[in-house]
C-alpha positions in Angstrom: 0.2 0.0 -0.1 0.9 3.5 -0.7 2.5 5.4 2.2 1.5 9.1 2.8 2.8 11.5 4.5 1.2 14.6 5.6 2.5 17.7 7.6 0.6 18.4 10.9 -0.2 21.5 12.4 0.0 20.3 15.4 3.2 18.2 16.0 4.2 20.5 13.1 6.2 18.1 11.9 5.3 16.0 8.5 3.9 12.6 9.6 3.4 9.2 8.4 0.0 8.8 7.9 -2.1 6.0 10.3 -5.7 6.0 10.2 -7.8 4.7 13.4 -9.8 2.4 10.9 -8.4 2.0 7.3 -11.5 0.4 6.4 -13.3 4.0 7.3 -10.8 7.0 6.8 -12.8 9.9 8.4 -12.0 13.4 7.6 -13.5 16.9 8.3 -13.1 20.1 6.7 -14.7 23.6 7.8 -17.1 25.0 5.3 -18.7 28.3 4.4 -21.1 30.4 6.0 -23.5 30.5 3.4 -24.4 34.8 2.8 -22.9 35.4 -0.4 -20.7 34.2 -3.5 -17.7 32.3 -2.6 -14.7 34.3 -3.4 -11.6 33.0 -4.9 -9.8 32.6 -1.5 -12.9 30.3 0.3 -12.3 27.9 -3.4 -8.6 27.2 -2.4 -9.4 24.6 0.5 -12.1 23.2 -1.5 -9.4 22.1 -4.3 -6.4 21.2 -1.8 -9.0 18.8 0.2 -11.2 17.2 -2.7 -7.6 16.4 -3.8 -6.6 15.4 -0.6 -10.3 13.1 -0.6 -9.3 11.6 -4.1 -5.6 10.5 -2.8 -7.4 8.6 0.1 -9.9 6.9 -2.0 -7.2 5.7 -4.5 -5.0 4.0 -1.6 -7.8 2.5 0.6 -10.7 2.6 -1.7 -13.6 4.7 -2.7 -16.0 3.3 0.1 -13.3 3.2 3.0 -13.6 7.0 2.9 -15.8 9.6 4.6 -15.4 13.2 4.1 -17.0 16.1 5.8 -17.5 19.3 5.1 -19.9 21.5 6.5 -22.4 24.7 5.8 -22.7 26.9 8.7 -26.5 28.1 8.1 -27.1 30.5 11.5 -24.6 33.3 11.6 -25.2 37.0 12.2 -23.6 37.8 8.6 -26.5 35.8 7.3 -29.3 37.4 9.7 -28.0 41.1 8.5 -28.1 39.8 5.0 -31.4 38.8 5.2 -32.6 42.0 7.2 -30.8 44.3 4.4 -33.2 42.3 1.9 -36.2 43.1 4.0 -35.3 47.2 4.3 -34.9 47.0 0.6 -38.6 45.6 0.1 -38.1 42.5 0.0 -41.4 40.3 0.6 -41.5 37.7 3.6 -40.7 36.8 7.2 -37.3 37.4 7.7 -37.0 33.4 8.8 -38.1 32.9 5.4 -35.4 35.1 3.7 -32.8 33.8 6.1 -34.0 30.5 4.7 -34.0 31.2 1.0 -30.4 33.1 1.0 -29.3 30.0 2.5 -30.2 27.8 -0.2 -29.6 30.0 -2.6 -26.3 30.6 -1.5 -25.7 26.9 -1.1 -27.1 26.2 -4.5 -24.1 28.3 -6.1 -21.3 27.2 -3.9 -22.2 23.7 -5.2 -22.3 25.4 -9.3 -18.7 26.9 -8.5 -17.2 24.1 -6.8 -18.9 21.5 -9.0 -16.9 23.7 -11.8 -13.6 23.5 -10.5 -13.7 19.8 -10.5 -14.5 19.3 -6.9 -16.7 15.7 -6.0 -19.4 16.3 -3.8 -18.2 15.0 0.0 -19.8 11.7 1.7 -21.2 14.4 4.2 -23.0 17.7 3.5 -24.5 18.9 7.4 -26.4 22.3 8.0 -25.6 23.6 11.5 -29.5 24.0 11.6 -29.7 20.2 11.4 -27.5 19.7 15.0 -28.8 22.3 17.1 -29.9 19.6 19.6 -26.4 17.8 19.1 -25.0 21.4 20.0 -27.0 21.5 23.4 -26.4 18.3 24.5 -22.7 18.8 24.0 -22.6 22.5 25.6 -24.7 20.9 28.6 -22.3 18.2 29.7 -19.4 21.4 29.3 -21.1 22.9 31.8 -21.6 19.6 33.8 -17.9 19.5 33.4 -16.7 22.4 34.6 -15.5 23.5 31.5 -18.5 25.9 31.0 -21.0 27.9 32.4 -23.8 30.4 32.0 -24.7 34.3 32.3 -27.7 36.7 31.1 -28.5 34.0 28.7 -24.7 33.2 27.7 -23.3 30.1 27.7 -19.0 30.8 27.9 -16.3 28.3 27.2 -14.1 28.5 30.3 -10.6 28.6 28.1 -8.4 28.1 31.3 -10.2 25.0 32.4 -8.2 23.1 29.3 -4.4 23.1 29.8 -4.0 22.5 25.9 -5.5 25.4 24.8 -3.1 27.6 22.5 -1.6 23.9 21.4 -2.9 23.8 17.6 -1.6 27.7 16.8 1.2 27.4 19.4 0.1 31.0 21.6 -0.1 30.9 25.5 -3.4 32.0 26.8 -1.6 35.3 28.2 0.2 36.3 24.8 -3.7 35.8 23.4 -4.8 38.4 26.0 -2.4 40.5 25.4 -1.7 40.8 21.7 -5.5 40.0 20.6 -8.3 41.8 20.3 -11.0 40.0 22.6 -14.9 40.9 23.8 -14.9 42.2 27.4 -18.5 42.2 28.3 -19.9 42.0 31.8 -20.7 37.8 31.3 -17.2 36.9 31.2 -15.2 35.4 33.8 -12.2 36.3 32.0 -11.3 38.2 28.1 -10.3 34.4 26.6 -14.0 32.4 27.1 -15.7 32.2 24.3 -19.7 31.7 23.2 -20.8 28.0 23.2 -24.6 30.1 23.1 -26.0 33.3 23.2 -29.5 34.5 23.0 -31.8 35.8 20.5 -34.7 38.1 20.8 -37.9 37.4 18.7 -36.7 38.8 15.4 -33.6 36.2 14.9 -33.8 32.7 14.3 -33.5 31.5 17.9 -34.4 27.5 19.5 -35.4 26.5 22.7 -32.8 25.6 25.0 -31.9 25.1 29.0 -30.5 28.7 29.1 -32.9 30.2 27.0 -34.1 30.8 23.7 -30.7 31.2 21.7 -28.6 30.5 18.9 -25.2 28.7 19.2 -21.9 30.2 18.7 -19.9 29.3 15.5 -17.1 27.3 17.3 -19.6 24.5 18.6 -20.9 23.9 15.4 -18.5 21.9 14.0 -17.5 20.0 17.2 -21.0 19.3 17.0 -21.8 18.1 13.4 -17.9 16.2 13.3 -18.6 13.7 16.4 -22.4 13.0 15.4 -20.8 12.1 12.1 -17.4 10.9 12.3 -17.1 10.2 16.3 -15.1 11.5 19.2 -12.0 10.7 17.3 -11.7 10.6 13.8 -8.1 11.1 11.2 -8.0 14.5 9.5 -9.4 17.7 10.5 -8.7 20.6 7.5 -9.3 24.2 6.8 -7.9 27.4 5.9 -4.8 28.9 8.2 -7.5 32.0 8.5 -8.9 29.2 10.8 -6.6 27.7 13.0 -6.9 30.7 15.9 -9.9 30.9 17.2 -11.9 28.6 15.6 -9.8 25.5 15.0 -8.3 25.9 18.5 -11.8 26.5 20.5 -12.7 23.1 17.8 -10.0 21.0 19.9 -10.9 22.5 23.2 -14.3 22.3 24.2 -14.4 18.8 22.2 -11.6 17.5 24.5 -13.2 18.4 27.3 -16.8 17.1 26.6 -14.6 13.7 25.6 -11.9 13.9 27.2 -10.9 9.8 26.6 -10.8 11.0 22.5 -8.6 12.4 20.5 -10.7 14.3 18.2 -8.5 15.3 15.3 -4.9 13.1 14.7 -3.9 15.2 12.3 -4.5 18.9 11.2 -4.0 20.1 7.8 -4.3 24.0 6.9 -3.5 25.3 3.3 -1.9 28.6 3.3 -3.7 31.8 2.1 -4.6 33.3 -1.5 -3.2 36.5 -2.5 -3.6 38.4 -6.1 -1.4 39.9 -8.4 1.0 39.6 -5.4 -1.3 41.5 -3.0 -3.7 40.1 -0.4 -7.1 40.4 -1.7 -9.0 43.3 -0.7 -12.4 45.0 -2.2 -10.3 48.6 -1.4 -7.9 47.8 -3.6 -10.0 46.5 -6.1 -8.4 42.2 -6.4 -11.5 40.8 -4.8 -13.3 38.6 -7.4 -15.7 35.5 -6.6 -15.4 32.2 -9.2 -18.4 33.2 -10.6 -16.8 36.2 -11.2 -14.0 34.2 -12.6 -16.7 32.0 -14.5 -18.6 35.2 -16.0 -15.1 36.2 -17.5 -14.7 32.8 -19.5 -11.7 31.4 -17.1 -13.1 28.0 -17.5 -13.3 26.2 -14.0 -10.4 23.8 -14.8 -7.8 26.2 -15.2 -8.7 28.0 -11.7 -8.0 24.3 -10.0 -4.8 23.8 -12.1 -3.3 27.5 -11.1 -4.4 26.4 -7.4 -2.3 23.0 -7.6 0.8 24.6 -9.0 1.3 25.7 -5.6 1.9 23.5 -2.3 -0.7 24.2 0.0 1.5 24.7 2.6 2.6 28.1 0.6 1.2 31.5 -0.1 -0.4 31.0 -3.4 -0.9 34.1 -6.1 -3.3 33.9 -8.4 -2.1 36.3 -11.5 -4.1 36.5 -15.4 0.0 34.9 -16.5 -0.6 32.3 -14.7 -4.0 31.5 -15.7 -3.3 32.2 -19.6 -0.3 29.6 -18.9 -2.7 26.9 -17.0 -5.0 27.3 -20.2 -2.1 26.4 -23.0 -1.3 23.5 -20.6 -4.6 22.1 -20.6 -5.6 22.5 -24.1 -2.3 20.8 -25.0 -3.3 18.1 -22.1 -6.6 17.8 -23.6 -5.6 17.2 -27.3 -3.1 14.6 -26.6 -6.1 12.4 -24.7 -8.5 13.5 -27.2 -12.0 12.0 -26.7 -11.1 8.8 -24.5 -13.6 8.4 -21.5 -12.5 7.8 -18.5 -11.8 4.4 -17.2 -11.8 3.3 -13.7 -9.5 0.7 -14.7 -6.5 1.8 -15.5 -3.9 3.1 -12.6 -2.5 6.4 -12.3 1.4 6.8 -12.9 2.9 5.7 -9.8 5.1 8.9 -10.1 1.7 11.4 -9.4 0.8 9.4 -6.6 4.1 9.2 -4.5 3.6 13.0 -5.6 0.5 13.6 -3.7 1.7 11.4 -1.0 4.4 13.0 0.4 2.2 16.0 1.7 0.2 16.7 -1.4 3.0 18.1 -3.7 0.6 19.3 -6.5 2.8 21.2 -8.3 5.6 18.0 -8.2 2.6 15.9 -9.3 1.6 18.2 -12.4 4.7 18.1 -13.6 5.2 14.1 -13.4 1.3 14.7 -15.5 3.5 16.7 -18.3 6.6 14.2 -17.8 3.9 11.2 -19.3 2.2 13.4 -21.5 5.3 14.0 -23.4 5.3 10.3 -24.2 1.8 10.0 -25.4 1.8 12.7 -28.1 0.4 12.8 -31.2 3.2 11.5 -33.6 4.7 14.2 -36.0 4.7 16.8 -32.8 8.4 18.0 -31.7 8.0 16.4 -28.5 6.6 13.2 -29.4 8.3 9.7 -28.6 5.1 7.9 -30.8 1.5 7.5 -29.4 -1.3 5.0 -28.7 -4.5 4.8 -27.2 -3.5 3.2 -24.1 -0.8 6.2 -23.5 -4.3 8.3 -23.6 -6.2 6.1 -21.3 -3.5 6.2 -19.0 -2.5 9.7 -18.9 -6.7 10.4 -18.8 -6.8 8.1 -15.4 -3.1 10.2 -13.5 -5.4 13.3 -14.5 -8.1 12.4 -12.6 -6.4 11.9 -9.7 -5.9 15.5 -9.7 -9.1 16.4 -10.9 -7.5 17.2 -14.2 -9.2 16.1 -17.9 -12.3 15.2 -16.4 -14.2 15.7 -20.1 -12.7 15.2 -23.7 -11.3 17.5 -26.2 -14.5 18.4 -27.2 -15.9 19.4 -24.6 -13.1 21.5 -22.9 -13.8 23.0 -26.0 -17.0 23.2 -25.8 -16.7 25.0 -22.5 -14.6 27.4 -23.6 -16.3 28.6 -26.1 -19.4 28.9 -24.0 -21.9 28.3 -27.0 -20.1 30.1 -29.5 -20.4 28.3 -32.8 -16.7 29.1 -34.7 -18.3 27.6 -38.0 -19.3 30.7 -39.8 -16.9 32.2 -38.8 -14.4 29.2 -40.5 -16.6 29.5 -43.7 -16.1 33.4 -44.0 -12.4 32.5 -44.1 -12.1 29.9 -45.9 -14.3 31.8 -48.9 -11.6 35.0 -48.4 -9.2 32.4 -48.7 -10.6 31.1 -51.8 -10.6 34.1 -53.6 -7.3 35.0 -52.4 -6.0 32.0 -53.9 -8.0 33.6 -57.4 -7.3 37.2 -57.0 -3.8 36.9 -54.9 -4.9 39.4 -52.9 -4.4 38.2 -49.2 -5.0 40.9 -47.7 -8.7 40.1 -46.6 -7.5 36.9 -45.1 -4.5 38.1 -43.3 -7.5 41.0 -41.6 -9.5 38.3 -40.7 -7.2 36.2 -39.0 -5.5 38.6 -37.1 -9.2 39.8 -36.0 -9.7 36.0 -34.9 -6.2 35.5 -33.0 -6.6 38.8 -31.9 -10.1 37.4 -30.4 -8.3 34.5 -28.7 -8.6 31.9 -31.5 -6.7 29.5 -32.6 -6.6 29.4 -36.6 -5.6 26.5 -38.5 -5.1 26.6 -41.9 -4.1 23.4 -44.4 -5.2 21.7 -47.9 -7.8 20.4 -46.1 -9.5 23.5 -45.3 -9.8 26.2 -42.3 -10.0 25.1 -38.5 -10.9 27.0 -35.7 -10.6 26.5 -32.1 -10.7 28.8 -28.2 -7.6 29.4 -27.1 -6.2 30.9 -24.1 -8.0 34.2 -23.4 -10.5 33.5 -26.0 -13.2 36.8 -26.0 -16.5 35.9 -27.8 -17.2 39.7 -28.1 -13.9 40.3 -30.0 -15.4 38.1 -32.9 -18.3 40.7 -33.5 -19.0 42.4 -37.3 -16.4 39.4 -38.7 -19.5 37.7 -40.5 
């Protein structure tokens, strides 16, 4: 069996991965708060942990991996978004508008992550479906002296957990000195965090032993992971921005609720994303959602390819040049595999598997994939050493481990075209060329060819005729007036 090594944020070391139960490898990843479109930074952990999911399924078997990624569908930001819609004149109660917004946002999220080639997790629990489990866990923490109730709030006693700060490498006193913490009269200690908070009649709420209220953010993941994966499971993942306080608080409340268990054995955190060398920010004008890019004609597979080009443990810089290069590489890879279907029985390239098994080294995996592709390029290509259908099938199966080349070449081209038919433009250019052969005036041919290239169209002319293909940066708007 392939040996997988993963960097454990908790121990700060790369370790051999040994699942608690190889028949049921269990992974939990923090999902989105569903109040708006997923921005590009939100998509990075999706691709990272989708790749891990694929690797684990390959090594242990698809039926032996349980992957949970939640939806936080009760949150002050969701409430605020729904309230703004109500104040703008939207019909319906606040509760109905909240439900409408969360359903809409979850649908958007699925559409966008599907476009990135991400598999759906085994379970996608919604926080509102696990309120009873949260109340039960909170009650247990109070009974154990790890939490207390004040003025309708329930708070976790941070100093009751001696290992608090171990995951993020901070001491409680340092955190108080260096962090902005909420000072409230109902807190025993500034670092204590909310497990339950009161709700008035205008806000979503559930009945509890401490009055009508709603859960704090941190307790949600602890309750859902317990319900679906048990008190001890293998891997907990998420963005590095969640390491403190969210993941630190998860560890504290889960370990205090179940001191006999380990909670998560391995913690994995992906680093942050930048855009053109700068932190993504609305004030800098470089903030965009996945849907923004898809709407601009950037294929989801291009976004995925760019993400995979940087190791998950390093900050990633999204640039227009990287996207263009990724599209060129995918064009080339799709021309290699053509329209052969994906067949599960083919074994992925062992070098790619080993690269992924070494702490998800996706950049090396892509390098190995490209090397594999060079040996199966069509005959006559300057980099080719021969080709056959077997080689294309092997390449496609290897790429599937990275979530790439999941379409056929024909489907890939259609995706890039976005419904635009290039046939009339090919016919027009062919007619111009035929006229030029008689008149010897090739200026009209050259002008149209230049216009097509400027629109991101690859022009291939031969004795057999004219073939037009969408290339990197294809922009259908620039074709206007050419036919």
